[in-house]
Residue frames as qw, qx, qy, qz and C-alpha x, y, z in Angstrom:
[[0.818, -0.137, 0.082, -0.553, 146.64, 294.40, 136.55],
 [0.230, -0.374, 0.897, -0.051, 147.65, 290.98, 137.90],
 [0.620, 0.074, -0.629, -0.464, 146.58, 287.75, 136.12],
 [0.682, -0.293, 0.479, -0.468, 144.56, 285.38, 138.26],
 [0.141, 0.295, -0.922, -0.209, 145.87, 281.83, 137.62],
 [0.204, 0.210, 0.913, -0.282, 142.66, 280.39, 139.07],
 [0.468, 0.424, 0.056, -0.773, 140.40, 282.23, 136.69],
 [0.766, 0.291, 0.572, -0.039, 138.47, 279.96, 134.26],
 [0.304, -0.185, 0.594, 0.722, 139.99, 279.61, 130.75],
 [0.439, 0.390, -0.102, -0.803, 138.19, 281.11, 127.78],
 [0.798, 0.263, 0.503, -0.202, 135.89, 278.86, 125.76],
 [0.604, 0.753, -0.194, -0.174, 137.50, 279.92, 122.46],
 [0.013, 0.651, -0.758, 0.022, 140.89, 278.54, 123.53],
 [0.556, -0.093, 0.803, -0.195, 139.42, 275.18, 124.54],
 [0.750, 0.533, 0.286, -0.268, 137.42, 274.96, 121.32],
 [0.413, 0.782, -0.438, -0.160, 140.52, 275.68, 119.21],
 [0.169, -0.468, 0.865, -0.060, 142.50, 272.90, 120.86],
 [0.678, 0.174, 0.663, -0.266, 139.61, 270.48, 120.38],
 [0.682, 0.688, 0.009, -0.247, 139.43, 271.30, 116.68],
 [0.191, 0.723, -0.660, -0.071, 143.20, 270.83, 116.31],
 [0.410, -0.239, 0.868, -0.149, 143.04, 267.43, 117.98],
 [0.737, 0.410, 0.458, -0.283, 140.15, 266.41, 115.72],
 [0.535, 0.770, -0.278, -0.210, 142.11, 267.47, 112.63],
 [0.045, -0.578, 0.815, -0.009, 145.13, 265.47, 113.75],
 [0.577, 0.019, 0.787, -0.218, 143.00, 262.36, 114.35],
 [0.714, 0.600, 0.223, -0.284, 141.28, 262.75, 110.98],
 [0.351, 0.771, -0.505, -0.165, 144.63, 263.18, 109.19],
 [0.248, -0.388, 0.885, -0.074, 146.09, 260.08, 110.84],
 [0.679, 0.257, 0.629, -0.278, 142.98, 258.11, 109.91],
 [0.641, 0.721, -0.041, -0.259, 143.21, 259.22, 106.27],
 [0.137, 0.687, -0.708, -0.084, 146.90, 258.32, 106.13],
 [0.439, -0.153, 0.873, -0.149, 146.16, 254.84, 107.50],
 [0.708, 0.483, 0.420, -0.298, 143.33, 254.44, 105.00],
 [0.491, 0.778, -0.320, -0.226, 145.56, 255.51, 102.11],
 [0.081, -0.536, 0.840, 0.005, 148.33, 253.16, 103.22],
 [0.593, 0.088, 0.769, -0.221, 145.84, 250.29, 103.41],
 [0.687, 0.647, 0.146, -0.298, 144.56, 251.08, 99.92],
 [0.291, 0.744, -0.580, -0.155, 148.11, 251.07, 98.53],
 [0.293, -0.315, 0.897, -0.097, 148.89, 247.73, 100.19],
 [0.678, 0.326, 0.595, -0.283, 145.64, 246.21, 98.89],
 [0.579, 0.743, -0.145, -0.305, 146.41, 247.47, 95.39],
 [0.195, 0.648, -0.732, -0.082, 149.90, 246.00, 95.27],
 [0.314, -0.184, 0.913, -0.187, 148.91, 242.71, 96.90],
 [0.501, 0.362, 0.749, -0.237, 145.54, 242.08, 95.31],
 [0.498, 0.770, 0.319, -0.239, 144.82, 244.38, 92.40],
 [0.036, -0.718, 0.478, 0.505, 148.12, 245.27, 90.76],
 [0.853, 0.455, -0.087, -0.242, 148.04, 243.83, 87.23],
 [0.574, -0.437, 0.652, 0.233, 150.44, 240.96, 86.62],
 [0.357, 0.493, -0.605, -0.513, 151.90, 239.89, 83.31],
 [0.954, 0.075, 0.012, -0.290, 150.49, 236.62, 81.92],
 [0.448, -0.499, 0.728, 0.141, 152.75, 233.58, 82.06],
 [0.749, 0.474, -0.316, -0.337, 153.69, 231.70, 78.89],
 [0.607, -0.347, 0.713, 0.042, 154.75, 228.05, 79.02],
 [0.488, 0.466, -0.577, -0.459, 155.97, 226.45, 75.79],
 [0.856, -0.100, 0.422, -0.281, 154.53, 222.95, 75.60],
 [0.767, 0.070, 0.554, 0.316, 156.00, 221.74, 72.32],
 [0.250, 0.694, -0.338, -0.585, 157.58, 222.76, 69.03],
 [0.752, 0.173, 0.628, 0.102, 157.22, 220.73, 65.86],
 [0.165, 0.504, -0.506, -0.680, 158.31, 220.72, 62.23],
 [0.798, 0.262, 0.466, -0.279, 155.65, 218.65, 60.44],
 [0.801, 0.547, 0.109, 0.219, 157.54, 219.17, 57.17],
 [0.285, -0.833, 0.368, 0.298, 161.24, 219.83, 56.80],
 [0.875, 0.326, 0.211, 0.291, 163.54, 219.43, 53.84],
 [0.233, -0.790, 0.325, 0.464, 167.01, 220.65, 52.94],
 [0.760, 0.323, 0.428, 0.368, 168.34, 220.85, 49.38],
 [0.468, 0.630, 0.161, 0.598, 170.58, 223.06, 47.27],
 [0.348, 0.114, -0.338, 0.867, 171.82, 224.91, 50.34],
 [0.357, -0.295, 0.041, -0.885, 168.34, 225.95, 51.51],
 [0.017, 0.190, 0.930, -0.315, 165.67, 224.63, 53.88],
 [0.446, -0.289, -0.342, -0.775, 161.89, 224.53, 53.58],
 [0.222, -0.170, -0.892, 0.356, 159.75, 223.75, 56.60],
 [0.437, -0.628, -0.347, -0.543, 156.47, 224.19, 58.41],
 [0.224, 0.172, -0.654, 0.702, 156.75, 225.31, 62.00],
 [0.551, -0.625, -0.440, -0.334, 154.31, 224.76, 64.88],
 [0.180, 0.214, -0.636, 0.719, 154.60, 226.06, 68.46],
 [0.541, -0.573, -0.563, -0.249, 152.17, 225.09, 71.21],
 [0.150, 0.256, -0.494, 0.817, 151.96, 227.17, 74.39],
 [0.370, -0.656, -0.656, 0.051, 149.83, 227.56, 77.50],
 [0.076, 0.438, -0.119, 0.888, 149.09, 231.14, 78.58],
 [0.404, -0.532, -0.692, 0.273, 147.97, 231.66, 82.18],
 [0.070, -0.679, -0.064, -0.728, 146.28, 234.84, 83.37],
 [0.434, -0.168, -0.700, 0.542, 147.15, 235.32, 87.07],
 [0.132, -0.129, 0.142, -0.973, 144.89, 238.36, 87.46],
 [0.286, 0.326, 0.751, -0.499, 141.40, 238.45, 88.94],
 [0.518, 0.654, 0.163, -0.527, 140.00, 240.11, 85.83],
 [0.846, 0.405, 0.311, 0.151, 140.25, 239.13, 82.18],
 [0.329, -0.518, 0.433, 0.660, 143.28, 239.73, 80.03],
 [0.657, 0.707, 0.228, -0.132, 142.64, 241.00, 76.50],
 [0.527, -0.388, 0.472, 0.591, 145.58, 240.44, 74.16],
 [0.580, 0.796, 0.172, -0.029, 146.29, 242.07, 70.82],
 [0.289, 0.872, -0.391, 0.055, 149.30, 243.13, 68.74],
 [0.690, -0.453, 0.564, 0.008, 150.95, 239.79, 69.55],
 [0.664, 0.610, -0.391, -0.186, 153.31, 237.77, 67.40],
 [0.863, -0.291, 0.371, 0.182, 155.65, 234.81, 67.07],
 [0.391, 0.834, -0.367, -0.130, 158.98, 235.27, 65.30],
 [0.952, -0.057, 0.115, 0.279, 161.70, 232.86, 64.20],
 [0.061, 0.925, -0.369, -0.060, 165.32, 234.02, 64.27],
 [0.955, 0.011, 0.070, 0.288, 168.44, 232.25, 63.04],
 [0.649, 0.018, 0.007, 0.760, 171.93, 233.62, 63.67],
 [0.127, -0.457, -0.195, 0.859, 170.43, 236.96, 64.63],
 [0.172, 0.082, -0.468, -0.863, 168.48, 237.25, 61.37],
 [0.626, 0.179, 0.398, -0.647, 164.66, 237.01, 61.12],
 [0.143, -0.012, 0.935, 0.325, 163.39, 233.89, 59.38],
 [0.222, -0.459, -0.701, -0.499, 159.64, 234.37, 59.64],
 [0.127, 0.036, 0.458, -0.879, 156.91, 236.19, 61.55],
 [0.270, -0.455, -0.761, -0.375, 153.27, 235.39, 62.23],
 [0.254, -0.309, 0.245, -0.883, 150.73, 237.53, 64.09],
 [0.098, -0.232, -0.932, 0.261, 148.59, 235.96, 66.79],
 [0.235, -0.582, -0.513, -0.585, 144.85, 236.73, 66.59],
 [0.203, -0.373, 0.378, -0.823, 143.43, 238.90, 69.36],
 [0.613, -0.325, -0.704, -0.147, 141.54, 237.21, 72.16],
 [0.419, -0.634, 0.259, -0.595, 140.60, 237.15, 75.84],
 [0.552, -0.010, -0.795, 0.253, 141.64, 234.99, 78.78],
 [0.544, -0.721, -0.247, -0.351, 139.44, 235.06, 81.86],
 [0.187, -0.730, 0.505, -0.421, 140.94, 235.82, 85.27],
 [0.565, -0.391, 0.688, -0.233, 142.73, 232.90, 86.87],
 [0.905, 0.295, 0.272, -0.140, 142.33, 230.76, 83.75],
 [0.346, -0.426, 0.666, 0.506, 144.78, 229.16, 81.33],
 [0.714, 0.598, 0.106, -0.347, 144.39, 228.96, 77.57],
 [0.691, -0.097, 0.569, 0.435, 146.15, 226.76, 75.04],
 [0.388, 0.832, -0.085, -0.388, 147.39, 228.53, 71.93],
 [0.757, 0.000, 0.487, 0.436, 149.27, 227.53, 68.81],
 [0.239, 0.819, -0.200, -0.481, 151.00, 229.33, 65.98],
 [0.773, 0.139, 0.542, 0.299, 152.00, 228.04, 62.56],
 [0.374, 0.834, -0.148, -0.377, 153.77, 229.35, 59.51],
 [0.908, 0.265, 0.203, 0.254, 155.75, 228.16, 56.54],
 [0.181, -0.789, 0.393, 0.436, 159.31, 229.07, 55.60],
 [0.854, 0.470, 0.207, 0.084, 160.41, 228.56, 52.00],
 [0.718, 0.504, -0.051, 0.477, 163.95, 228.47, 50.58],
 [0.339, -0.925, 0.171, -0.022, 165.78, 229.89, 53.55],
 [0.612, 0.590, -0.483, 0.210, 169.57, 229.79, 52.88],
 [0.871, -0.449, -0.079, 0.184, 171.72, 227.64, 55.14],
 [0.224, -0.846, 0.435, 0.213, 175.21, 228.71, 56.25],
 [0.579, 0.572, -0.554, -0.174, 177.82, 227.32, 53.83],
 [0.012, -0.376, 0.896, -0.235, 179.34, 224.96, 56.40],
 [0.569, 0.116, 0.664, -0.471, 175.96, 223.46, 57.30],
 [0.732, 0.521, -0.055, -0.435, 174.90, 223.24, 53.67],
 [0.376, 0.552, -0.739, -0.083, 178.13, 221.39, 52.80],
 [0.210, -0.182, 0.908, -0.313, 177.59, 218.83, 55.56],
 [0.687, 0.312, 0.410, -0.512, 173.98, 218.30, 54.48],
 [0.654, 0.585, -0.350, -0.330, 175.17, 217.70, 50.92],
 [0.163, 0.450, -0.874, 0.080, 177.83, 215.23, 52.08],
 [0.415, -0.005, 0.806, -0.421, 175.34, 213.28, 54.20],
 [0.729, 0.443, 0.191, -0.486, 172.77, 213.15, 51.40],
 [0.529, 0.590, -0.572, -0.213, 175.42, 211.99, 48.94],
 [0.034, -0.319, 0.923, -0.211, 176.59, 209.29, 51.35],
 [0.586, 0.168, 0.622, -0.491, 173.01, 208.15, 51.92],
 [0.722, 0.539, -0.105, -0.421, 172.40, 207.94, 48.16],
 [0.368, 0.548, -0.749, -0.061, 175.63, 205.99, 47.57],
 [0.066, -0.164, 0.935, -0.306, 174.81, 203.54, 50.34],
 [0.315, -0.340, -0.808, -0.364, 171.23, 203.00, 49.32],
 [0.449, -0.646, -0.127, -0.604, 169.98, 205.12, 52.18],
 [0.852, -0.428, -0.296, 0.054, 171.57, 202.98, 54.84],
 [0.635, 0.195, -0.319, 0.676, 174.86, 204.70, 55.48],
 [0.107, -0.425, 0.238, -0.867, 173.33, 207.59, 57.41],
 [0.594, -0.385, -0.706, -0.036, 172.16, 205.64, 60.41],
 [0.512, -0.827, -0.208, -0.102, 171.54, 206.44, 64.07],
 [0.750, -0.414, 0.011, 0.516, 175.27, 206.35, 64.85],
 [0.452, 0.257, 0.220, 0.825, 176.10, 209.09, 62.33],
 [0.081, -0.685, -0.373, 0.620, 175.53, 212.62, 63.66],
 [0.388, 0.647, 0.435, 0.491, 174.09, 214.92, 61.07],
 [0.205, 0.231, -0.090, 0.947, 174.54, 218.70, 60.94],
 [0.185, -0.675, -0.663, 0.264, 172.42, 220.74, 63.33],
 [0.087, 0.428, 0.076, 0.896, 171.09, 224.27, 63.46],
 [0.176, -0.469, -0.677, 0.539, 169.48, 226.18, 66.33],
 [0.052, -0.556, -0.393, -0.730, 166.53, 228.44, 65.66],
 [0.062, -0.163, -0.561, 0.809, 165.31, 230.94, 68.24],
 [0.141, -0.635, -0.662, -0.372, 161.58, 231.49, 68.71],
 [0.078, -0.044, -0.332, 0.939, 160.35, 234.79, 70.14],
 [0.184, -0.614, -0.722, -0.259, 156.74, 234.96, 71.26],
 [0.055, 0.020, -0.266, 0.962, 155.28, 238.28, 72.42],
 [0.165, -0.654, -0.728, -0.123, 151.88, 238.96, 74.00],
 [0.062, 0.030, -0.183, 0.981, 150.64, 242.50, 74.54],
 [0.282, -0.572, -0.674, -0.372, 147.30, 243.59, 75.88],
 [0.203, -0.449, 0.258, -0.831, 145.44, 245.05, 78.82],
 [0.323, -0.295, -0.860, 0.263, 143.97, 243.93, 82.12],
 [0.316, -0.619, -0.210, -0.688, 140.81, 245.49, 83.51],
 [0.275, -0.040, -0.727, 0.628, 140.85, 246.18, 87.27],
 [0.148, 0.373, 0.603, -0.689, 137.60, 246.47, 89.25],
 [0.380, 0.595, 0.690, 0.162, 135.75, 246.48, 85.90],
 [0.088, 0.963, 0.160, -0.197, 136.67, 250.16, 85.53],
 [0.094, -0.838, 0.446, 0.300, 140.41, 250.76, 85.20],
 [0.931, 0.349, 0.011, 0.107, 142.59, 249.25, 82.48],
 [0.358, -0.756, 0.480, 0.264, 146.33, 248.65, 82.60],
 [0.710, 0.586, -0.373, -0.120, 148.61, 247.72, 79.71],
 [0.676, -0.473, 0.562, 0.052, 150.70, 244.61, 80.29],
 [0.697, 0.563, -0.411, -0.171, 153.05, 242.62, 78.08],
 [0.710, -0.421, 0.564, 0.019, 155.02, 239.43, 78.33],
 [0.654, 0.592, -0.421, -0.212, 157.15, 237.22, 76.13],
 [0.822, -0.333, 0.456, 0.074, 159.22, 234.06, 75.96],
 [0.412, 0.694, -0.546, -0.225, 162.28, 233.05, 73.94],
 [0.896, -0.166, 0.410, -0.028, 163.26, 229.49, 73.15],
 [0.119, 0.604, -0.706, -0.349, 166.17, 227.89, 71.37],
 [0.919, 0.165, 0.255, -0.252, 165.23, 224.90, 69.18],
 [0.197, -0.517, 0.767, 0.325, 167.94, 222.50, 68.03],
 [0.841, 0.401, 0.091, -0.351, 167.19, 220.75, 64.72],
 [0.565, -0.208, 0.702, 0.380, 168.97, 217.87, 63.03],
 [0.329, 0.554, -0.219, -0.733, 169.00, 219.27, 59.51],
 [0.113, 0.180, -0.890, -0.403, 169.33, 216.04, 57.50],
 [0.115, -0.354, -0.928, -0.017, 166.20, 214.49, 59.00],
 [0.232, -0.483, -0.190, -0.823, 164.48, 217.65, 60.21],
 [0.633, -0.492, -0.595, 0.052, 163.96, 216.21, 63.69],
 [0.253, -0.830, 0.170, -0.468, 163.82, 218.33, 66.86],
 [0.627, 0.128, -0.653, 0.405, 166.64, 217.29, 69.17],
 [0.399, -0.516, -0.566, 0.504, 165.47, 219.54, 72.00],
 [0.057, 0.726, 0.158, 0.667, 164.47, 223.04, 72.99],
 [0.449, -0.363, -0.498, 0.647, 165.15, 225.32, 75.95],
 [0.033, -0.816, -0.320, -0.481, 163.34, 228.48, 77.05]]
């Protein structure tokens, strides 16, 4: 039996091709929608780590004697939350390190920073009888002896006293809520080197 090329095609064949085309269009649409969602997430919603700017470091009290130092340490920072939603921080701390060895540690109280806002924070702790390296301790002793012999005037601005550099390590850990539903863990930190003139206890400078 010969096939008639001019005979009308079956409805089932036409319907199947229509369904296939619809599936292809729907799949392409879903792929475009998914790609748009991914782009929006990374550009707008992806949690970003807060930014820490160290504003100042201070030693309100500082004294060196008998090869040790005693001081009170302050650090002032500004923490900026670049996210749209609030940042809740916890398990955060500030640590002092000298020559690779820990000097002191203080924990930062938990708190919240609203989206797009900046918050000023400070940390303080005391260090008692921390031993100086022998070379630094010897120079401190020599300068103090010279100052005593000269009535306090021989150690003037032109005489460079011994220095030490302390490293500060601040760490903030917490979470950012996205769309008021999802939460993401984020963390950030900053390290600074603080140069101190040991005889006077003055801060000569710091770099982060």
